[in-house]
N, C-alpha and C positions, 0 to 999 in steps of 0.2 A: 504493500500500500504506500509506504513512504517513498519507495523507488518510483512508483507510478506518479505520485504527486510531484516529485522532483522533475520527472521527465516532462510532465504537462507544463510545469512552471517554465522550464527551459524552452520548451516549444513555443509557449506564449511570448516569452521575451524575444526569441528569434523572429517570431512573426511580427511583433511590434517594431523591432529594429529594421526588418525588411520593408515594412510599410513606410517608416520614417525616411529611409534611404530613397525609396521610390518617390515620395513626395518632395524630398529635397532636390532630386534631379529634375523633377517636373517643374518645380518653382523656378529653378535656375534657368531652364530652357524657356519657360513662358515669360518670365520677367526680363530676360535678356533681350527679348523683342522690343521692349519699351525704350531701350537706350538708343539715342540717336546721335548724329554728328552735327546737329544744327548749332549755330553760333550761340555763344554764351549771351544771356541777357545781363543787365547791369549788375544784379545781385550776385549772379554766378561769376561774373568777372571779378568781383571783390574776392570771392573764394579762390579763384585761380591766382590772383595776385598774392594772396596769403600762402599759397602752396609753392611759390617760386623761390623765395629767399634761400640762399645756400646753407645758412646756419640757423640754429634755434634763436640766437640773439637777434639776427636780422629779421626773423619771423616776428618776434615780439615787438620790435620797433615798427614794423609795417602795420601790425594790428593795432598797436597803441596810437600810432599817428592818425589812423583813419577815425578812431573813436566813435564808430557807429555801433550797430548792434552786433557786429562780428566780435567785438571785445567781450560781449556777454554770451558768447558761445565757445568757451575755452576748450573743452574737450573735443568738440567737433573741429575747431580750427587747427588744433595741434595734430589731430588725426589726419586731416586733409593735407597738412604740411608733410607728414610722414609718408602718406600715400604718394604725394607728388615726387618724392625721392625714389620711389619704387616703380610706379607705373607711369610716371610722367604727368603733365598738366594739360593734356588735350581735353577736348569736350567729352569724348567717349570715356577716357580714363577716369576723370574726376566724377563722372556719373556712374560708371560701372561699379565703383567701390561701394555704392549704396547696397549692392547685393549682400555684402558682408554683414549688414545689420538687419535688413528686412527678412531675408530667408531664415536665419536662425530664430527671429521673433515669431514667424509663422509656424516654424517647427515646434517651438516651445508651446504655442497655443494648441497645436494638434496633439501634442503629447499629453497636455493637461486634459484634453477631452477624449483621450484614447479609450476610456472605459466604455464609451458608446461607439461602436464600430462605424456608425454612419456619420458621426459628427466630424471627424478629421477630414473625410473626403468632402463633406459639404463646405467646411472651412476652406479647403484647398480651392474649390470652385469659386467661392465668393472672392477670395484673394486674387485668383487668376483672372477674374473678369472685372475686378474693381478699377474704375477709371482713376480713382484717387491714388491707388498703388502704382499704376502705370505712370501717371503724371509726375508723382514725386520721385519715382525712380529715375526719371529723366531730367532731374534738376540737381545741380551740384550745390545743394544747400542741406541743412541738417534734418530735413523733414522725414526722409526715409529712415534715418537713424532713429529719430524720435518715435516713429510708428513701430519699428522693430522692438525697441526697448520698452515701449508702453505695453506691447504684447507680452514681453517677458515678465514685466511687473504684474500684469493682470493674471497671466497663467499661474504665477507663483502664489498670488493672493487667493486665487480660486482653489488651488490644490490644498493650500494650508488650511483654508476654511473648512474643507470637506473632512479633514482628519481621517483619511483612509489609507495613508501611506506608511510603509515601514520607516523606522528611524533613519536609516541610511538615505532613503528617498526623500524623507522630510527635510533632512539637512541640505540636500541638493536644492530643494525649492526655497529654503531660507537663504542659501547662498545666492540663488538667482534673484531673489527679491532685493537683497542688499546691494549686489553688484548692479542690477538693473536700475535701482533707484539712484545710485550714485552717478552712473554714466548718463542716465536720462537727465538728471538735474544739471550735469555738467555740459549737456548739449545746448542748453539755452536757459536764460533766466526765467522765462515764462514756464518752462517745463517743471520748475520747482512748485509752481502753483498747481499744475496738473497732478503732480505726484501727491501733494497734500489732499487734493480731492479724491484720488484713488484710495489713499490710506484712510481717509475719513469715511468713505463709503464702505470700505472693507470692515472697519471697526464697528460700524452700525449694523452690518448684516451678519456678523459672526457671533455665535453664542459667547456669552461672557466667560463661561468656564474654559472654552477653547482659547480665548484671548489670554486669559491668565496663565494657562499652561504653556503657551508659546512664549509669553513674556518671561516666565520663570526659567524655561529650558534654554533659551537662547539670548539671555540678557546681554552677554558680552558682544554678540553680533549687533543687537539693536543699539547699544551704547556707542560702539565704534562707528557704526553707520551714521548715527545721529550727530556725533562730533564732527565727522567729515562734512556732513550736510550743513552744519552750522558754520564751519569755516568757509564753505562755498558761498553761503549766504553773505558772509562778511565781504568776500571778494566782489560779489555783485553790488553790494552797497558802495564799495570803493569805486567801481566803474561808474556808478551813478554820480558820485561826487566829482568825477572827472568830466561829466557832461556826456557820457556815452548814451546814445539814444538811437532808436530806430528813426527812419526818415520822418521829416516834418512836412513833407510835401502834401499830405492829406491831413484832415482833421476828423475827429470823432465827436459827433453831436447827436441831437435828438433824431435827426433824419436817418441815422443808422438803424434805429428801431424798425423803420419801414423797409430799409434797404436789405437788411439781413434776411427777413422772410422771403423777400423777392428773389434773392440769390439762391436760397435753399430750394425754392420751388423750381 
């Protein structure tokens, strides 16, 4: 009986691994079709300029001199600078590296939903046909990175709330949540607000006993992550003191309350 159970568990793990590999290959092939050689638009051009300096010091001076919203995307901008040294700074190269973030994010979500055999495939179809995924993959900006990491954070929160995993698997989801939260927050100042909304919603929808158990079992993880997020928040406050802002070409006023529903429709 024990041998049979072990064999069934191994078979199930191999089946899941096989499906994940299949989905990964499919996502790469489908999403690769979204990436084009069309010329950079102005925001992408700022990304390309930040990817070109030969040294990290020169990169910092370039980003600091511009003092726009790029300064408030520290991890994305350092990531794109490193990618520029490996794959170059052409339109295709700086857009193609988006696959590094979006595909793992989709796979994390599929893995989180794997207990229902139909949901991973449905998720794959939604992603493969999503105009938002295609559009943001074809833009050398942090949006695909943010989508992928948001999916990692959501998948981790979802699995931890279920309380159905073995300790080793649970630690993996805790690590995914901590790492995803840090990198997501480092991708943009606004992403810290999104993360706060995710965590608030998760705390409201998770049983109190489960929250207490997670807090007690993994308090060093939460404390370390919280400290790093606090330091990142201080960095963002420093950028604001320097005058770093997004473009001021447009304004936000009461007319946006009507424009937003129009755009969504």
